[in-house]
ROVEXVO-82579 format. One line per 3 residues: number of its first residue (from 1); their letters; for each residue x, y, z of C-alpha. Coordinates in Angstrom, 1 decimal, always signed. Example, Ala and Ser with C-alpha at 12.3 -4.5 7.8 and 13.67 -1.06 7.14 Angstrom:
REM ROVEXVO-82579
1	AS	+12.3:-4.5:+7.8 | +13.7:-1.1:+7.1
//
This chain:
REM ROVEXVO-82579
1	XXX	+0.0:-0.1:-0.1 | +3.2:+2.4:-0.5 | +2.4:+3.1:-4.0
4	XXX	+2.7:+6.6:-5.2 | -1.1:+7.8:-6.5 | -0.9:+10.3:-9.4
7	XXX	-2.8:+12.8:-7.5 | -1.4:+15.1:-5.1 | -3.9:+14.3:-2.4
10	XXX	-2.2:+16.4:-0.1 | -2.8:+19.5:-2.1 | -6.4:+18.6:-3.0
13	XXX	-7.1:+17.8:+0.6 | -6.2:+21.6:+1.7 | -9.5:+22.6:-0.6
16	XXX	-11.6:+20.2:+1.6 | -11.1:+22.0:+5.2 | -13.8:+19.7:+6.7
19	XXX	-11.2:+17.0:+6.3 | -8.9:+18.8:+8.6 | -11.4:+17.8:+11.6
22	XXX	-11.8:+15.3:+14.1 | -14.6:+13.0:+14.8 | -15.0:+10.6:+18.2
25	XXX	-11.2:+12.0:+18.8 | -9.8:+10.8:+15.5 | -8.6:+12.6:+12.4
28	XXX	-11.9:+12.3:+10.1 | -11.3:+9.5:+7.3 | -14.3:+9.9:+4.9
31	XXX	-14.9:+7.0:+2.9 | -18.3:+7.9:+2.2 | -18.5:+9.6:-1.1
34	XXX	-20.9:+7.1:-2.9 | -23.6:+8.6:-0.4 | -22.3:+12.6:-0.8
37	XXX	-19.2:+14.0:-1.5 | -17.4:+16.8:+0.5 | -17.5:+20.0:-1.3
40	XXX	-14.1:+22.3:-2.2 | -13.7:+26.3:-1.2 | -14.0:+26.7:-4.5
43	XXX	-17.7:+25.3:-4.6 | -18.6:+27.2:-1.5 | -16.9:+30.2:-2.5
46	XXX	-19.1:+30.1:-5.8 | -22.5:+29.9:-4.1 | -21.2:+32.6:-1.5
49	XXX	-20.2:+35.4:-4.1 | -23.6:+34.6:-5.8 | -25.6:+35.7:-3.0
52	XXX	-23.0:+38.6:-1.9 | -23.1:+40.0:-5.2 | -25.9:+39.3:-7.5
55	XXX	-28.7:+37.3:-5.8 | -32.2:+37.8:-7.7 | -34.5:+35.6:-9.5
58	XXX	-33.5:+34.7:-12.8 | -35.1:+35.0:-16.1 | -37.7:+37.3:-14.0
61	XXX	-36.6:+41.1:-14.2 | -34.9:+43.9:-16.0 | -32.5:+45.1:-13.4
64	XXX	-28.9:+44.4:-13.1 | -29.1:+42.2:-10.3 | -31.9:+39.9:-12.2
67	XXX	-29.9:+40.3:-15.8 | -26.8:+39.3:-13.5 | -28.2:+36.3:-11.9
70	XXX	-29.7:+34.8:-15.0 | -26.3:+35.1:-16.9 | -24.5:+33.2:-14.0
73	XXX	-27.2:+30.9:-14.3 | -27.1:+30.2:-17.9 | -23.6:+30.3:-17.8
76	XXX	-23.8:+27.2:-15.2 | -25.8:+25.4:-17.1 | -23.4:+25.7:-20.1
79	XXX	-20.3:+24.7:-18.4 | -22.2:+21.6:-16.6 | -23.0:+20.7:-20.1
82	XXX	-19.6:+21.0:-21.6 | -18.2:+18.6:-18.4 | -20.6:+15.8:-19.9
85	XXX	-19.8:+16.5:-23.8 | -23.7:+17.8:-24.1 | -25.1:+21.2:-25.7
88	XXX	-26.6:+23.8:-22.8 | -30.4:+23.3:-24.1 | -30.3:+20.0:-23.4
91	XXX	-29.3:+19.9:-19.7 | -32.7:+20.1:-17.3 | -32.2:+20.9:-13.5
94	XXX	-33.7:+19.0:-11.5 | -33.5:+18.8:-7.7 | -31.8:+15.4:-7.9
97	XXX	-31.3:+12.5:-10.0 | -34.5:+10.6:-8.3 | -36.5:+13.6:-9.4
100	XXX	-34.8:+13.6:-13.3 | -36.0:+9.7:-13.1 | -39.4:+10.5:-12.1
103	XXX	-39.8:+13.1:-14.6 | -39.0:+10.9:-17.4 | -41.3:+7.8:-15.6
106	XXX	-43.9:+10.9:-15.9 | -43.7:+11.0:-19.3 | -45.1:+7.7:-19.7
109	XXX	-47.7:+7.8:-17.3 | -49.1:+11.4:-18.7 | -48.6:+10.2:-22.0
112	XXX	-50.5:+6.7:-21.8 | -53.4:+8.8:-19.9 | -53.6:+11.0:-22.5
115	XXX	-53.9:+8.0:-25.3 | -56.5:+6.5:-23.3 | -58.7:+9.7:-23.1
118	XXX	-58.5:+10.5:-26.5 | -56.7:+13.6:-25.7 | -53.9:+14.9:-28.1
121	XXX	-50.3:+14.5:-27.5 | -47.4:+16.3:-29.2 | -45.4:+15.2:-32.0
124	XXX	-43.0:+12.7:-30.9 | -44.8:+11.4:-27.7 | -46.2:+8.2:-29.2
127	XXX	-42.8:+6.9:-27.7 | -44.4:+7.4:-24.3 | -47.4:+5.3:-24.7
130	XXX	-47.6:+2.3:-23.0 | -50.4:-0.4:-23.0 | -50.6:-3.8:-21.5
133	XXX	-48.1:-5.9:-23.6 | -45.4:-3.7:-23.5 | -42.2:-3.9:-21.3
136	XXX	-39.7:-1.8:-19.3 | -36.3:-3.4:-18.5 | -34.3:-2.8:-15.3
139	XXX	-31.4:-4.5:-13.9 | -31.5:-6.4:-10.5 | -28.6:-4.1:-9.0
142	XXX	-30.7:-1.1:-9.5 | -30.7:+2.0:-6.6 | -34.6:+1.9:-5.5
145	XXX	-34.1:+5.5:-7.6 | -34.7:+3.5:-11.1 | -36.6:+1.2:-10.1
148	XXX	-39.7:+2.1:-8.0 | -40.9:+4.8:-10.4 | -41.1:+2.2:-13.4
151	XXX	-42.7:+0.0:-11.0 | -44.9:+3.1:-10.6 | -45.6:+3.4:-14.4
154	XXX	-46.1:-0.2:-14.9 | -49.0:+0.2:-12.2 | -50.2:+2.9:-14.1
157	XXX	-50.1:+1.6:-17.7 | -50.4:-2.0:-17.7 | -47.0:-2.4:-19.1
160	XXX	-44.8:-5.3:-17.2 | -41.4:-4.7:-15.7 | -38.7:-7.2:-16.6
163	XXX	-35.0:-7.6:-15.4 | -31.6:-8.6:-16.5 | -30.4:-10.8:-13.6
166	XXX	-26.9:-10.8:-12.1 | -23.8:-13.4:-11.7 | -22.6:-14.2:-8.7
169	XXX	-19.9:-12.3:-9.0 | -22.1:-9.3:-9.3 | -21.9:-8.6:-12.8
172	XXX	-25.1:-8.7:-15.0 | -25.5:-11.6:-16.8 | -25.5:-11.4:-20.2
175	XXX	-25.7:-14.5:-21.4 | -29.6:-14.4:-22.7 | -30.6:-10.9:-23.5
178	XXX	-33.9:-12.1:-24.6 | -35.6:-10.2:-21.9 | -34.7:-7.1:-24.3
181	XXX	-37.3:-8.0:-27.3 | -40.0:-6.7:-29.6 | -41.9:-5.9:-26.6
184	XXX	-39.4:-3.7:-24.5 | -40.3:+0.2:-25.2 | -37.9:+1.6:-22.5
187	XXX	-34.6:+0.2:-21.0 | -33.2:+1.7:-17.8 | -29.6:+0.4:-16.2
190	XXX	-27.4:+1.9:-14.0 | -23.9:+2.6:-15.4 | -22.0:+2.0:-12.0
193	XXX	-23.2:+0.1:-9.6 | -23.7:+2.2:-5.9 | -23.3:-1.3:-4.1
196	XXX	-21.3:-3.6:-6.1 | -19.5:-0.8:-8.0 | -19.9:-3.0:-11.2
199	XXX	-19.5:-0.7:-14.5 | -21.9:-2.3:-17.0 | -21.4:-2.5:-20.6
202	XXX	-23.3:+0.3:-22.0 | -22.7:-0.5:-25.5 | -24.0:-3.8:-25.4
205	XXX	-27.2:-2.8:-23.6 | -27.6:+0.2:-26.2 | -27.2:-2.3:-28.8
208	XXX	-29.9:-4.7:-27.9 | -32.2:-1.7:-26.9 | -32.0:-0.2:-30.3
211	XXX	-32.6:-3.3:-32.2 | -36.0:-3.4:-31.0 | -36.2:+0.4:-30.9
214	XXX	-36.7:+0.8:-27.4 | -35.8:+3.7:-25.3 | -32.7:+4.0:-23.1
217	XXX	-32.1:+5.2:-20.3 | -28.9:+5.6:-18.0 | -28.3:+6.3:-14.0
220	XXX	-24.9:+8.3:-14.3 | -24.8:+8.8:-10.5 | -22.1:+6.9:-9.8
223	XXX	-20.2:+7.6:-12.9 | -20.2:+11.1:-13.8 | -18.2:+12.0:-10.6
226	XXX	-15.5:+9.5:-11.2 | -14.9:+9.4:-14.8 | -15.1:+10.9:-18.0
229	XXX	-18.5:+10.8:-19.6 | -19.3:+11.9:-22.6 | -23.3:+11.7:-23.3
232	XXX	-23.2:+11.6:-26.8 | -20.5:+9.1:-27.2 | -23.0:+6.6:-24.8
235	XXX	-25.4:+6.5:-27.1 | -28.6:+6.9:-24.8 | -31.3:+8.8:-25.0
238	XXX	-31.2:+10.2:-21.5 | -29.0:+10.2:-18.2 | -29.0:+11.8:-15.0
241	XXX	-26.8:+12.8:-12.1 | -27.2:+14.4:-8.8 | -24.6:+17.4:-8.1
244	XXX	-23.6:+16.5:-4.5 | -22.0:+13.3:-5.5 | -19.7:+15.4:-7.9
247	XXX	-18.3:+17.9:-5.5 | -21.3:+20.0:-5.7 | -24.1:+21.3:-3.4
250	XXX	-27.2:+19.2:-2.4 | -30.6:+20.5:-3.6 | -29.5:+19.7:-7.2
253	XXX	-29.6:+17.3:-10.3 | -29.5:+17.1:-13.9 | -31.0:+15.6:-16.5
256	XXX	-30.0:+15.4:-20.3 | -31.7:+14.2:-22.8 | -32.0:+14.0:-27.0
259	XXX	-33.7:+17.3:-27.9 | -36.4:+15.3:-29.6 | -37.2:+13.8:-26.5
262	XXX	-37.5:+16.8:-24.0 | -39.3:+18.3:-26.9 | -42.2:+15.5:-27.0
265	XXX	-42.1:+15.5:-22.9 | -45.1:+17.1:-21.0 | -43.8:+19.2:-17.8
268	XXX	-43.4:+17.5:-14.6 | -44.3:+20.7:-12.2 | -46.5:+23.1:-13.7
271	XXX	-46.4:+26.8:-12.7 | -44.6:+29.9:-13.0 | -41.5:+30.4:-15.3
274	XXX	-42.2:+27.3:-17.7 | -45.6:+28.8:-19.6 | -45.3:+30.4:-23.2
277	XXX	-48.8:+32.1:-22.8 | -51.3:+32.0:-19.9 | -55.4:+32.7:-20.3
280	XXX	-58.0:+31.9:-18.0 | -59.0:+29.0:-19.6 | -55.3:+27.4:-20.9
283	XXX	-51.9:+27.7:-21.0 | -48.8:+26.6:-23.4 | -45.6:+25.8:-22.4
286	XXX	-42.3:+26.9:-22.8 | -39.5:+25.0:-25.0 | -37.0:+23.1:-22.9
289	XXX	-35.5:+22.9:-20.5 | -37.4:+26.2:-19.2 | -40.7:+23.8:-19.9
292	XXX	-39.1:+21.5:-16.8 | -38.1:+24.2:-14.6 | -41.1:+26.0:-13.0
295	XXX	-40.9:+28.3:-10.3 | -37.7:+30.0:-8.7 | -34.5:+27.8:-9.9
298	XXX	-31.9:+26.3:-7.4 | -29.5:+29.4:-9.0 | -27.1:+29.0:-6.2
301	XXX	-26.8:+25.5:-6.7 | -26.5:+25.6:-10.4 | -23.6:+28.0:-10.0
304	XXX	-22.0:+25.6:-7.2 | -22.4:+22.8:-9.3 | -20.7:+24.7:-12.5
307	XXX	-17.4:+25.4:-10.1 | -17.6:+21.6:-9.2 | -17.4:+21.1:-12.7
310	XXX	-14.6:+23.4:-13.1 | -12.8:+22.2:-10.2 | -12.9:+18.3:-11.4
313	XXX	-12.2:+19.5:-15.4 | -9.1:+21.4:-13.9 | -7.7:+18.1:-12.1
316	XXX	-9.3:+15.9:-15.1 | -11.3:+13.2:-15.2 | -9.0:+10.6:-16.6
319	XXX	-6.6:+11.4:-13.8 | -9.6:+11.1:-11.2 | -10.5:+8.0:-12.6
322	XXX	-7.3:+6.5:-12.8 | -6.3:+7.3:-8.9 | -9.6:+5.8:-7.7
325	XXX	-8.6:+2.5:-9.7 | -5.3:+2.5:-7.4 | -7.1:+3.0:-4.0
328	XXX	-9.7:+0.4:-5.3 | -7.3:-2.4:-6.1 | -5.7:-1.4:-2.4
331	XXX	-9.1:-1.8:-1.1 | -10.0:-5.0:-2.2 | -6.6:-6.5:-1.7
334	XXX	-6.5:-5.2:+1.8 | -9.9:-6.3:+2.6 | -9.5:-9.7:+0.9
337	XXX	-6.5:-10.7:+3.2 | -8.7:-10.2:+6.4 | -9.7:-13.7:+7.1
340	XXX	-14.0:-14.0:+7.7 | -14.2:-10.9:+5.1 | -16.2:-11.6:+1.9
343	XXX	-16.2:-8.5:-1.0 | -19.8:-8.2:-2.5 | -19.2:-7.7:-6.1
346	XXX	-16.7:-8.2:-8.6 | -13.1:-8.3:-8.1 | -10.4:-5.5:-9.7
349	XXX	-10.6:-5.0:-13.6 | -13.8:-3.2:-14.7 | -15.2:-1.9:-11.5
352	XXX	-15.5:+1.4:-9.8 | -14.7:+2.5:-6.2 | -17.6:+1.4:-4.3
355	XXX	-16.6:-1.8:-2.5 | -18.9:-3.8:+0.0 | -18.4:-6.4:+2.0
358	XXX	-19.6:-8.2:+5.1 | -17.7:-9.5:+8.0 | -18.5:-13.4:+9.2
361	XXX	-20.3:-13.1:+12.3 | -20.4:-9.4:+12.4 | -23.3:-7.1:+11.5
364	XXX	-22.2:-4.4:+9.1 | -23.8:-1.8:+11.6 | -21.7:-3.2:+14.3
367	XXX	-18.4:-3.0:+11.4 | -19.7:+0.8:+11.0 | -20.1:+1.9:+14.3
370	XXX	-16.6:+0.5:+15.4 | -15.3:+2.6:+12.0 | -16.7:+5.3:+13.1
373	XXX	-15.3:+5.1:+17.0 | -11.9:+5.5:+15.0 | -12.9:+8.2:+12.8
376	XXX	-13.9:+6.5:+9.6 | -17.1:+7.2:+8.1 | -18.6:+4.5:+6.0
379	XXX	-21.9:+3.7:+4.9 | -24.1:+0.5:+6.3 | -27.4:-1.0:+5.1
382	XXX	-28.6:-2.2:+1.9 | -27.9:+1.0:+0.1 | -31.4:+1.4:-1.2
385	XXX	-30.7:-1.8:-3.4 | -32.5:-4.1:-1.5 | -33.3:-6.6:-4.7
388	XXX	-29.1:-6.5:-5.1 | -28.6:-7.4:-1.3 | -30.8:-10.1:-1.7
391	XXX	-29.9:-11.7:-5.2 | -26.3:-11.6:-3.5 | -27.8:-13.4:-0.2
394	XXX	-26.5:-10.6:+2.4 | -29.1:-8.2:+4.2 | -26.9:-5.8:+4.3
397	XXX	-23.1:-4.6:+3.6 | -20.4:-2.0:+5.1 | -19.6:+0.3:+2.0
400	XXX	-16.8:+1.9:+1.5 | -16.5:+4.7:-1.6 | -13.6:+6.9:-2.4
403	XXX	-13.0:+9.8:-3.9 | -10.0:+11.9:-5.4 | -9.0:+13.3:-1.6
406	XXX	-8.8:+9.8:-0.4 | -5.1:+8.1:-0.2 | -3.9:+5.0:+0.5
409	XXX	-3.2:+5.6:+4.3 | -7.2:+5.9:+4.2 | -7.3:+2.4:+2.8
412	XXX	-4.9:+0.9:+5.7 | -6.8:+2.7:+8.2 | -10.2:+1.1:+6.7
415	XXX	-8.4:-2.2:+6.9 | -6.9:-2.3:+10.3 | -10.2:-1.3:+11.7
418	XXX	-12.3:-3.9:+10.0 | -9.7:-6.1:+11.5 | -10.6:-4.2:+14.9
421	XXX	-14.3:-4.8:+14.4 | -13.7:-8.4:+13.7 | -11.4:-8.7:+17.0
424	XXX	-14.1:-6.9:+19.0 | -16.8:-8.8:+18.5 | -15.2:-12.3:+17.9
427	XXX	-12.3:-12.5:+19.5 | -8.8:-11.8:+18.3 | -7.1:-14.7:+15.4
//
């Protein structure tokens, strides 16, 4: 564990004051970035600067502050779009990735209801109409945010939910992709599993979906923050991710979708700022992305997220990804060498930095408690992925997730803490 990491972690950590604090009397070792990342001063300063200098409602005024706020907001959209190789007008700001997925899911429920009632639907919205016999395909490793909304869509439309299963190693079982067939209308799957760390073969699944004309949606919450992602090269129809997992603020997420998809989608929330015209009898809606951003938007959060994108771009996402690969190998090797520890998920190679594990005879919450007493912050539980835990035969796991501000000393502290937890509850071995 003495290999030199490719990033200057000591320098990077200077940008994250929270990492200098003590918890339980011990230096904080933060290994829970898969749940939420810490925020650099550049992000905090960007939000503060907005409030100090040009706080105003965007798109709603002719005075100087309103114009400056609007420029800052739309500049943030453009910078965030560039971070993932997108056009600014194809990025919709949401509260989080969960809301972004629900926005897409709503398009299917709403369009199906209108079609059943004989109401007109926009050109291109036929692709959102579902009927009994139609199918939506997900995977057995989905976060609840990319599972429960599709269960609800199926309940409302009569469509059937199907899924791609998992191998014992924790990878998608692609030996038989007949689950994607002529009845499939939507394929929605995770790019990188938040519990198993598995990086899924996007091109293989996209090809199967395209062969039957299905829409393809990608949950990129665990990939956009950790590796280079270009939305156009992925070949999907829509992706979503959360700002707070990529050094940005809470309360903002992003939906990218192809222009024709956004143009055909109905608004999820209606009210101010998303309209074109309003009379007492009816209303028409603005073009995307404004159509999906009703009310006063999260301007400061968008500006903070753009600062996070700039920060990561300056470091280089390829370097971030390579750094995490080194930490992940060290974590897999270190944890795997402990008697009684089992990794839940694939080994090194084509996997991300989320490492879940169980200690024989010790509940994950107890492992987490001992680690916390040593200043090591990890996540315990089912990680909003109950079906995945059931498939892997565990009720819960302890999960450690790294980021650019972690180093090999953090991994060593994790391994030592897991040994201490095992020995505390089971006795020294």
